[in-house]
N, C-alpha and C positions, 0 to 999 in steps of 0.2 A: 477423471477424479473430480468428485464431488468434495467442496468446502465442506469442513466440520461444523455441526450447528451447535450453538451455544446452547448452554444448560438454561433450562429456566429461569429467571430471574436474575440471569448475567446481562451487566452492563457492559457493553465493550466500551475499552479507551477508542479516543480518536485515532491516536495510532496505530491500533490494531485494525482498524476500519479503512484507513490509507492505506494499510499495506494489503490487507484483500483487496481491494479496489485496483491496485497498481499492480498486483499480481495477476488479477482478473485480467486488467489491460494489455498485460503483456502475452499471455495466453493467446486472446485473441489475435495480437496483431502477429505472433507466430504463427497462426492458423492463415491468416493473411497478410504476409507483406508489404502489399497494396497501401496500407495503412501507415505505413511508416513515410510515405509521401505527405501525409498531413501535418503540418507545423504543430497544429493542436495537442497531436498526438505527442510530440518531443515534449512541449511544454508541460503536460498532463504527468508524464512520467518524471519530468525531474522536478516538479513542484511536488509531487506525492512522495516521492523519494526524497526529497529533502526533509520533508515535514518527518517522515518516520526515522531518519535520521536524528535529528535534531530531538524531538519526544524520546527517543531512545537514549539520546546522551542525558536529557536531562534527568531520565529514570534512571540510569546508570551513575549519573552523580548523586543521586539523591540516596540510593542503597548504600553506595561508598562511602558518603559524606555525615 
């Protein structure tokens, strides 16, 4: 499955970039489970996932506020 290509002039939000990087990393790990042995993989998934969550909550608060 190929990721969607942004339209010309599109400036991705940092949370969108982190989300795509996180999903890409998880896809790679699902294809090679031995990567889960690396502590860096765990940290990267946690940090990027938390960043996406925090940014998503900020956008939600902005939209609801």
